[in-house]
N, C-alpha and C positions, 0 to 999 in steps of 0.2 A: 503493500499500500503505500502511495505517495504522501509523506508526511514532512512538512516544511514549517519550521518555525521562523520567528524574525532574525535568527542568527544568521541566514543567508545574506544579511546587510554587510556583515562582516567580510564576506568574499568580495562584495561590490566595493566596500571601503578600501580593501586591500588593492583592488585593480586601480580605483581612482588615485590613490597615494603614489602608485607606479607611474600612472599616467601624468600625474602633475610634475614629475620628475623628467619625463620623457616626451612631453607634449610637443615640443618644437619638431623632433623627428617624426612624430606620428601625425602631425598636423600640417605642417608646412609643405612637405614635399608632396603629399596627395593632392593639396590645393593648387601647387604650381604645375603638376603633370599634364592636365588638360591643356595649359597654356603652352607647354613645350610641344605637344602633339600638334596643336593648331598652327603653331610657328613652323613646324617642320612640313606639315602638309600645305601651308600656304605658300612657303618658299619654294618647297620641292615640287609638288605634284600640281599647284594651281596653274602654273604656267602652262604645263602640258595638258591639262584638262579644259581649262578655260570655263566659261560659264555653261550651266546646265538649265534645262527646261523642266520645271517641277510644277505640276498642276497648272499648267498655262502660264506661269510666271518664270522669268528668267532670273535665277540666282547664280551667285558665284560659286564656285566649288567649296570654299571655306564656309559659307553660310549654309551650303548644303550638308557639310560633313560634321559641323560643330555640335549639333544636338547630340549626334552618335558617339562622338567622341568623349563627351562630358558625361552621358549616359554610362559609357562603357568604363570610364575612370572610376566613376562612383560605385558600380556593382564589383569591379575588381577589387577596389581598396576596402571595401566593406567584407568582401568575401575573405580577403588576405588578412585583414586585421582579426577577424573572428576565427580563423582556422589555423593560421600559421602560429600566431602567438600562443594559441591554446596547446598546439604541438611542442613548442619550444618549452612552454612551462610544465607539460607533462614529461616530455622526453629528457630534456638537457637539464633543466633547472630543478626538476622533482618537486614542483611547487605543490601540486596537488598531492603528493605523499605527504608533505609537511601538513597541508589542511587537514587531512585525513588522521593524523596523528593528534589533532585537537578534537574538542567535543562535537565538531560539526559532523553532521551526516552526510552521506554520498548525495542525497537529495538536496540538501541545503547548499552544497558546493556547486552542484549543476545549475540549481536555480539562481545562484549568486552569479555564476558565469552567464547565464542566459540574460539575467537582466542587466548585466555590464554590456553584453554584446549588442542588445537592443538600444542601448543609450550611447554606444561608442561613437565618438565624433568620426 
């Protein structure tokens, strides 16, 4: 049976404390990544492709590709942040082993990680 007390907040609090120390690495590169993609495509491919006709309106290649690049960056970064960092905490840092040595239950650890992942910037 799935039983969770309010102790899962300690897992979220631990993740938040770590994030406060490394927010620049976790926040700034994903913010700039779409701009680098747009710059690369604007400089590299825009001259080769030129303008496109989309739904009867002529748009530049950069205007056409920008929404997809921004959406791709958002999905990739959210997936990477919630899967790879969990793997590192599990396999290399043994953070979950340390949490299980405390009075937290497995359900509380999982709930804390899910709550952090849902609100992870």
